Every structure is written in structure tokens, then in C-alpha cells.
C-alpha positions as CSV (number, residue, x, y, z in Angstrom):
1,X,-183.2,3.4,-152.2
2,X,-184.4,4.9,-149.0
3,X,-182.3,7.7,-147.6
4,X,-182.1,7.8,-143.7
5,X,-180.5,10.1,-141.2
6,X,-176.7,9.6,-141.2
7,X,-176.6,8.4,-144.8
8,X,-174.0,9.8,-147.2
9,X,-175.5,11.2,-150.3
10,X,-174.6,12.8,-153.6
11,X,-176.3,16.2,-154.1
12,X,-177.3,17.2,-157.6
13,X,-176.4,15.4,-160.7
14,X,-173.4,17.4,-162.1
15,X,-171.4,18.7,-159.3
16,X,-171.0,15.5,-157.3
17,X,-171.1,17.2,-154.0
18,X,-171.1,14.8,-151.0
19,X,-173.2,15.4,-147.9
20,X,-174.4,13.6,-144.8
21,X,-178.1,13.6,-144.0
22,X,-178.7,15.2,-140.6
23,X,-182.5,15.5,-140.6
24,X,-185.4,14.4,-142.7
25,X,-188.9,15.8,-142.8
26,X,-191.1,14.2,-145.4
27,X,-189.3,14.9,-148.7
28,X,-187.1,17.6,-147.4
29,X,-183.6,16.8,-146.1
30,X,-181.0,18.8,-144.1
31,X,-177.6,17.8,-145.4
32,X,-174.2,18.7,-143.9
33,X,-171.5,19.4,-146.5
34,X,-168.0,18.4,-145.2
35,X,-166.5,19.9,-148.4
36,X,-168.1,23.3,-147.6
37,X,-167.0,23.8,-144.0
38,X,-169.9,21.6,-142.7
39,X,-172.5,24.0,-143.9
40,X,-176.1,22.7,-143.8
41,X,-178.1,22.7,-147.0
42,X,-181.9,22.1,-147.3
43,X,-182.5,19.9,-150.3
44,X,-185.4,17.9,-151.7
45,X,-185.2,14.1,-151.6
46,X,-185.4,14.1,-155.4
47,X,-182.2,16.1,-155.5
48,X,-180.0,13.5,-153.8
49,X,-178.9,9.9,-154.5
50,X,-177.3,7.4,-152.2
51,X,-173.5,7.6,-152.2
52,X,-173.2,3.8,-151.9
53,X,-175.3,3.3,-155.0
54,X,-173.4,6.0,-156.9
55,X,-170.0,4.4,-156.0
56,X,-171.3,0.9,-156.9
57,X,-172.4,2.0,-160.3
58,X,-169.1,3.9,-160.9
59,X,-167.1,0.8,-160.0
60,X,-169.3,-1.5,-162.0
61,X,-169.0,0.7,-165.1
62,X,-165.3,1.3,-164.4
63,X,-165.7,5.1,-164.3
64,X,-164.0,7.4,-161.9
65,X,-165.9,8.8,-159.0
66,X,-163.3,11.6,-158.3
67,X,-159.7,12.0,-159.3
68,X,-157.3,10.8,-156.7
69,X,-159.8,8.6,-154.9
70,X,-159.6,4.8,-155.2
71,X,-162.8,2.7,-155.4
72,X,-160.8,-0.5,-155.0
73,X,-159.3,0.0,-151.5
74,X,-156.2,2.0,-152.2
75,X,-157.4,5.2,-150.5
76,X,-156.5,6.0,-146.9
77,X,-159.0,6.6,-144.2
78,X,-157.9,10.3,-144.1
79,X,-158.6,10.6,-147.8
80,X,-162.0,9.1,-147.5
81,X,-163.0,11.3,-144.5
82,X,-161.7,14.4,-146.4
83,X,-163.9,13.4,-149.4
84,X,-167.0,12.2,-147.6
85,X,-166.9,13.4,-144.0
86,X,-168.3,11.2,-141.3
87,X,-171.5,11.0,-139.3
88,X,-170.9,11.8,-135.7
89,X,-174.5,11.2,-134.9
90,X,-174.1,7.5,-135.0
91,X,-170.9,7.2,-133.2
92,X,-171.2,5.5,-129.8
93,X,-170.4,7.5,-126.7
94,X,-168.1,5.3,-124.6
95,X,-167.2,8.0,-122.0
96,X,-169.8,6.8,-119.5
97,X,-168.9,3.1,-119.9
98,X,-165.2,3.9,-119.5
99,X,-165.9,5.9,-116.3
100,X,-167.9,3.0,-114.9
101,X,-165.1,0.5,-115.6
102,X,-162.4,2.8,-114.1
103,X,-164.6,3.3,-111.0
104,X,-165.0,-0.5,-110.6
105,X,-168.8,-0.3,-110.8
106,X,-169.3,-1.9,-114.2
107,X,-170.5,-5.5,-113.9
108,X,-169.9,-5.7,-110.1
109,X,-173.0,-6.3,-108.0
């Protein structure tokens, strides 16, 4: 599976550390680690796998991903963000649009 900027990934095979891809240059990735104070780590593409694929396989095989984390929808948003972080790079910035609406200039010509 192709790994893109903003994707959540599993780093390494044994430690199951989760990171978010911030940059990609060829086969090298810069991954932000929410579980390590948002430190950035340079890793090779061959050192990571897609979090979605990993979770799919864990659910299919009925194995645990991590203690205390539900793969069937019982975890809260706060628990998921704590475990996986979130990509702020893909969040829309609505401040400009809200300012336009409040000023009455949005859609009025």
C-alpha cells in the first residue's frame, strides 16, 4: 500500500509505535510520534506499514492491537487521538471563511 503525507503508520515490527507521516522524499519518511511528545523520526519506507492495514488484519484475525483499545467501535475519540494522534496538516482552515460570513461579504455580490 502506498504511504502518503498525513497517513498514520506503524513503525517497526515489534514495538507497534504509531506515527503520522509529515514528509516523504523518495524512500525516506519524516514521521511525527504522538506517543513520544510529537518528536520527529526519520525512517525508511520499508520500516513502516499502514496503520489501517495493520488494524484490518488484527480485526480479521481477532488479535488485539493494543490493550484497552477497541477495534469494534467501543473506544472514545479521546482514546483514539491519544493512541494515534491526528494529522493537523489536512484539517481545513475555516477562519477566513468565518470572517467573510461575519463581515457579510461571503456570497454577496
